[in-house]
C-alpha positions in Angstrom: 5.2 16.8 16.8 5.5 14.4 14.1 2.2 13.2 12.4 0.7 11.8 9.3 -2.1 13.7 7.8 -4.5 11.5 5.6 -6.7 12.9 3.0 -9.7 10.8 2.7 -11.0 12.8 -0.2 -7.9 11.7 -2.1 -8.6 8.3 -1.1 -12.2 8.8 -2.5 -10.8 10.4 -5.8 -8.4 7.5 -6.3 -11.2 4.9 -5.7 -13.5 6.4 -8.2 -10.7 6.8 -10.8 -9.9 3.2 -10.4 -13.4 2.1 -10.5 -13.9 4.0 -13.9 -10.7 2.3 -15.2 -12.0 -1.1 -14.2 -14.8 -0.5 -16.7 -17.6 -2.6 -15.1 -15.5 -4.9 -13.0 -15.8 -4.7 -9.2 -13.2 -3.1 -7.0 -11.5 -4.7 -4.1 -9.7 -2.0 -2.1 -6.5 -3.6 -0.4 -6.2 -2.3 3.1 -3.6 -4.7 4.3 -0.8 -3.5 6.6 -3.1 -0.8 8.3 -4.2 0.5 4.9 -0.7 0.8 3.8 0.1 2.8 7.0 -3.0 5.1 6.4 -5.4 3.5 8.7 -7.3 0.5 7.6 -10.7 1.4 9.1 -10.8 4.8 8.0 -9.6 4.0 4.3 -11.9 1.1 4.0 -14.8 3.4 4.9 -13.6 5.9 2.2 -13.2 3.5 -0.4 -16.7 1.8 0.2 -18.2 5.1 0.1 -16.7 5.9 -3.4 -17.1 2.7 -5.4 -15.3 -0.3 -3.7 -17.5 -3.3 -3.0 -14.8 -5.6 -1.4 -11.9 -5.2 1.0 -8.6 -7.2 0.8 -6.4 -7.9 3.8 -3.5 -10.2 4.4 -4.4 -11.7 7.8 -7.0 -12.9 10.1 -6.4 -10.0 12.6 -6.6 -7.3 9.9 -10.0 -8.8 8.8 -11.2 -9.0 12.3 -10.4 -5.3 13.0 -12.6 -4.4 10.2 -15.4 -6.3 11.4 -15.0 -5.0 14.9 -15.3 -1.6 13.5 -18.7 -2.5 12.1 -17.6 -3.0 8.4 -19.9 -5.6 6.9 -18.7 -5.4 3.3 -17.2 -8.5 1.8 -13.5 -9.2 2.9 -10.8 -11.5 1.5 -8.0 -12.6 3.5 -5.2 -14.8 2.0 -2.2 -15.4 4.1 -2.0 -17.9 6.8 -0.4 -21.2 7.6 -2.6 -24.5 7.0 -2.0 -25.3 10.7 -3.8 -22.3 11.9 -7.4 -22.4 13.0 -9.7 -20.5 10.9 -12.9 -20.8 12.8 -12.9 -17.0 13.5 -12.7 -16.1 9.9 -15.8 -18.3 9.2 -17.7 -16.9 12.1 -17.0 -13.3 11.0 -18.0 -14.0 7.5 -14.7 -13.4 6.0 -13.8 -15.1 2.7 -10.5 -17.1 2.8 -8.0 -17.8 0.0 -6.9 -21.5 -0.5 -3.3 -21.9 -2.0 -3.0 -25.6 -1.2 -4.7 -28.9 -0.5 -3.5 -28.5 3.2 -5.2 -25.1 3.2 -8.5 -26.5 1.8 -8.4 -29.3 4.4 -7.8 -26.6 7.2 -11.0 -24.7 6.0 -13.0 -27.9 5.9 -12.2 -28.8 9.3 -13.0 -25.3 10.5 -16.4 -25.5 8.8 -17.1 -28.7 10.7 -16.3 -27.1 13.9 -18.5 -23.9 13.5 -21.3 -25.5 11.5 -21.0 -23.4 8.4 -19.3 -23.5 5.2 -16.0 -21.6 4.3 -16.2 -19.0 1.7 -13.2 -19.9 -0.5 -11.1 -18.2 -3.1 -9.0 -20.8 -5.0 -5.7 -19.3 -5.8 -3.7 -20.4 -8.8 0.2 -19.7 -9.0 0.4 -18.5 -12.6 4.0 -17.4 -12.5 4.8 -15.2 -9.4 6.0 -18.4 -7.6 4.6 -17.1 -4.0 1.1 -18.5 -3.0 -1.2 -20.5 -4.9 -1.3 -24.0 -6.6 0.8 -24.4 -9.8 -0.8 -25.6 -13.0 0.5 -29.0 -12.3 -1.0 -29.1 -8.9 -4.4 -27.6 -10.1 -6.1 -31.1 -11.0 -5.6 -32.5 -7.5 -6.4 -28.9 -5.9 -10.0 -28.8 -7.6 -10.5 -32.4 -6.9 -10.3 -31.6 -3.3 -12.3 -28.6 -3.5 -15.0 -30.6 -5.2 -15.1 -33.0 -2.5 -15.3 -30.6 0.3 -18.0 -28.6 -1.7 -20.1 -31.8 -2.0 -19.7 -32.4 1.9 -21.1 -28.9 2.2 -18.0 -27.6 3.9 -16.9 -25.0 1.4 -18.5 -22.6 -1.1 -16.1 -21.7 -4.0 -16.5 -18.1 -4.3 -13.6 -17.4 -6.8 -10.7 -18.3 -8.6 -7.8 -16.0 -8.6 -4.2 -15.3 -9.2 -1.6 -12.4 -8.9 0.5 -10.8 -11.4 4.4 -10.4 -11.3 4.8 -7.5 -13.5 1.8 -5.6 -14.8 3.9 -2.4 -15.1 5.1 -3.4 -18.4 2.1 -4.5 -20.7 4.6 -5.8 -23.3 6.4 -8.1 -20.9 6.0 -11.8 -22.4 5.8 -12.9 -18.7 2.6 -11.0 -18.2 1.2 -12.8 -21.4 2.3 -16.2 -20.1 0.5 -15.6 -16.9 -2.8 -14.7 -18.5 -2.5 -17.8 -20.8 -1.8 -20.1 -17.8 -4.7 -18.5 -15.9 -7.0 -19.2 -19.0 -5.9 -22.9 -18.7 -6.6 -23.1 -15.2 -9.8 -21.6 -15.5 -10.8 -24.0 -18.2 -9.7 -27.1 -16.1 -11.8 -25.8 -13.2 -14.8 -25.3 -15.5 -14.4 -28.9 -16.7 -14.7 -29.9 -13.0 -17.8 -28.0 -12.6 -16.1 -25.1 -10.7 -17.5 -21.9 -12.3 -17.6 -19.4 -9.5 -19.1 -16.0 -9.6 -15.8 -14.2 -9.3 -12.5 -14.5 -11.3 -9.9 -11.8 -10.2 -6.3 -11.2 -10.9 -5.5 -7.5 -11.6 -3.4 -5.3 -9.0 -2.9 -1.5 -9.3 -1.0 -1.5 -12.5 -3.2 -4.0 -14.2 -6.4 -2.3 -13.1 -5.2 0.9 -14.8 -3.6 -0.6 -18.1 -4.2 -4.2 -18.6 -7.9 -4.6 -19.4 -7.5 -8.2 -20.2 -6.8 -8.9 -16.5 -9.9 -7.2 -15.1 -12.3 -10.1 -15.1 -14.9 -9.7 -12.4 -13.1 -7.8 -9.8 -9.7 -5.8 -9.6 -7.6 -5.6 -6.5 -5.7 -2.2 -6.3 -3.4 -1.5 -3.5 -0.8 1.2 -3.9 -3.0 3.2 -6.3 -5.7 3.6 -3.7 -3.3 5.7 -1.7 -2.3 8.1 -4.7 1.0 6.4 -5.8 1.3 6.0 -9.5 2.2 2.4 -9.9 3.6 2.5 -13.6 6.9 4.2 -14.0 6.7 7.0 -16.4 2.9 7.2 -16.5 0.5 9.7 -14.8 -3.1 8.5 -14.3 -4.1 11.2 -12.1 -4.1 9.6 -8.6 -3.9 11.9 -5.7 -1.4 11.2 -2.8 -3.3 10.8 0.5 -0.6 11.1 3.0 1.4 14.0 4.2 4.1 13.4 6.9 5.0 16.3 8.7 7.0 17.4 11.9 8.2 20.5 13.6 11.7 22.3 14.0 12.4 22.0 17.9 15.9 23.6 17.9 18.1 25.7 15.6 21.8 26.5 16.0 24.3 28.6 14.0 27.5 26.8 13.3 30.6 27.4 11.6 32.6 25.4 9.0 34.3 22.4 10.3 31.3 21.3 12.6 30.5 17.6 12.7 27.0 16.7 12.5 25.3 13.5 14.1 26.9 10.3 14.8 30.4 9.6 13.2 30.4 12.2 12.2 29.5 11.3 8.8 28.8 14.9 7.8 31.1 18.1 8.6 29.8 21.5 7.7 31.8 23.3 5.0 30.6 26.8 5.7 28.8 29.0 8.3 25.1 27.7 8.3 21.9 27.0 10.5 21.3 23.4 11.6 17.5 22.6 12.5 16.6 19.7 14.6 13.6 17.7 13.6 12.0 14.8 16.0 11.5 12.3 13.3 14.0 9.4 12.9 13.9 5.8 11.8 11.6 4.8 14.3 9.1 7.1 12.7 9.6 6.0 9.3 12.6 8.1 8.0 14.9 5.4 6.6 18.3 5.4 8.2 20.0 5.2 4.7 18.5 8.5 3.7 21.1 10.5 5.8 22.9 12.8 3.3 20.4 11.8 0.6 17.0 12.9 1.8 15.3 16.3 1.8 12.5 18.0 3.7 10.5 21.3 3.1 10.7 24.0 5.7 8.4 27.0 5.0 8.5 26.2 1.2 12.2 25.6 1.0 13.9 22.3 0.4 16.5 21.6 3.0 18.9 18.5 3.1 19.1 16.1 5.9 22.7 16.0 6.9 24.5 13.4 9.1 23.1 10.0 10.2 19.5 9.6 10.7 19.0 8.6 14.4 16.1 6.7 15.9 14.2 9.6 17.0 15.6 12.6 15.1 17.2 14.1 12.1 19.4 17.4 11.5 18.7 19.5 8.5 20.9 22.0 7.1 18.9 25.2 6.6 21.7 27.4 5.2 21.3 31.1 5.8 17.5 31.0 5.9 15.7 32.2 8.9 14.3 29.0 10.2 13.3 29.0 13.9 11.8 26.5 16.4 8.2 25.9 15.7 8.5 26.0 11.9 6.7 23.2 10.1 8.5 20.5 8.4 7.1 18.5 5.5 8.8 15.3 5.2 6.7 14.1 2.2 3.6 15.1 0.7 1.7 15.5 -2.6 4.5 17.5 -4.2 2.1 20.2 -5.3 4.0 23.0 -3.3 7.4 21.5 -4.2 7.8 19.3 -1.1 9.3 15.9 -1.6 7.0 13.1 -2.5 6.9 9.5 -1.2 8.2 8.4 -4.6 11.3 10.6 -4.1 11.9 9.4 -0.6 11.7 5.7 -2.1 14.4 6.5 -4.4 16.6 8.1 -1.8 16.2 4.9 0.2 16.5 2.7 -2.6 13.1 0.9 -1.9 9.6 1.3 -3.1 6.8 3.8 -1.8 5.0 0.8 -0.3 7.9 0.5 2.4 8.1 4.0 2.9 4.4 4.3 3.9 4.1 1.1 5.7 7.1 2.0 7.6 5.8 5.0 9.2 6.0 4.1 13.1 3.1 3.4 15.3 4.0 6.5 17.7 3.2 8.8 14.7 -0.5 9.7 15.1 -2.7 9.5 12.0 -4.9 12.6 11.4 -7.7 11.8 9.1 -9.6 14.5 7.4 -12.1 15.3 4.7 -13.4 18.6 3.3 -15.8 16.9 0.8 -14.3 19.1 -2.1 -16.5 18.7 -5.2 -13.6 19.6 -7.5 -11.7 16.7 -9.1 -8.6 18.5 -9.9 -6.4 21.0 -8.0 -6.6 24.6 -8.9 -3.2 25.1 -6.9 -0.2 26.1 -8.9 2.7 24.0 -7.9 6.0 25.7 -7.5 9.4 24.4 -6.8 10.9 25.6 -3.6 14.3 27.3 -3.2 16.9 25.1 -1.8 18.2 25.7 1.7 21.9 24.6 0.8 24.0 24.7 -2.1 23.2 21.0 -2.9 21.1 19.5 -5.6 18.6 16.8 -4.7 19.5 13.4 -6.2 
């Protein structure tokens, strides 16, 4: 009854838009966390068909899933512990990031065991203070890399880093990161490390920081149609619609408690609609009394606590019946809530909303191969079900 509809044409549109913005740099589509909840294999196929040349994932498990699906495009994975065994990554022709000397040594040992060199992306920490070697650690990092390369155990495919705040191009921290990265690259070249790829740009940087494009950009959230820069619209198309169904309605009078607590008590005669989608399905628990859904083109508020499997919606005096379609979030073109609105109600970011859609929610992928780049539908704001104003 609750399902996520994934528009692969929107994924294709977003990929093409980002490839144009990259202005000659290659494009790595980041499909970690099951393609931000959209389905990694399906998203990977759509992005590769529309301009991506690389795929980015966090874990070895994610990389091997793509390989098992028959995807042969270059893949980079970047998050693992140095005591893990990376043999499978090398055997599956997966590029691996190295953030430390210990990680390099791990990859060297794996190369000895499997009899083939590891393809390595050396990661620099230029100011995010997460993965990567700092500028002070870099000389020893590249010394180790050169030694392992000379032994035939690694191939140095790239030097890369990650930005802390590309949403604000005027941020001094952004410019400090670019300057630090320039020094690190210079030190690498002085040690005879001049790999074919340099990459740094995330979604926001791919769209508005050309100085960070280098040879490859790595968009994540933008691939899925979420505008990454507050206040700016680049023309991305949201790919996911989360929908459910009304399964029960009841007419109640004023003073009726709703859901646990109760934290909500009705103040008038109204119709309550039960929707089988709760926090196990990706509806954040804290959105009770804050979130809205669309039923038949009408925005209706969620009232009372969000339960694990269900929410209650106040439909007011509108003729809502069991079987009516409920749009939890979508593109917003027809007035339904967007994932950005849900993120605001939950006090988080759209990434968490999308990746939080539960595993029991089926993903339905579709493509109509529309040749049109823009929608001809006229968006209209829905009537509200209750005397409340969305926050």
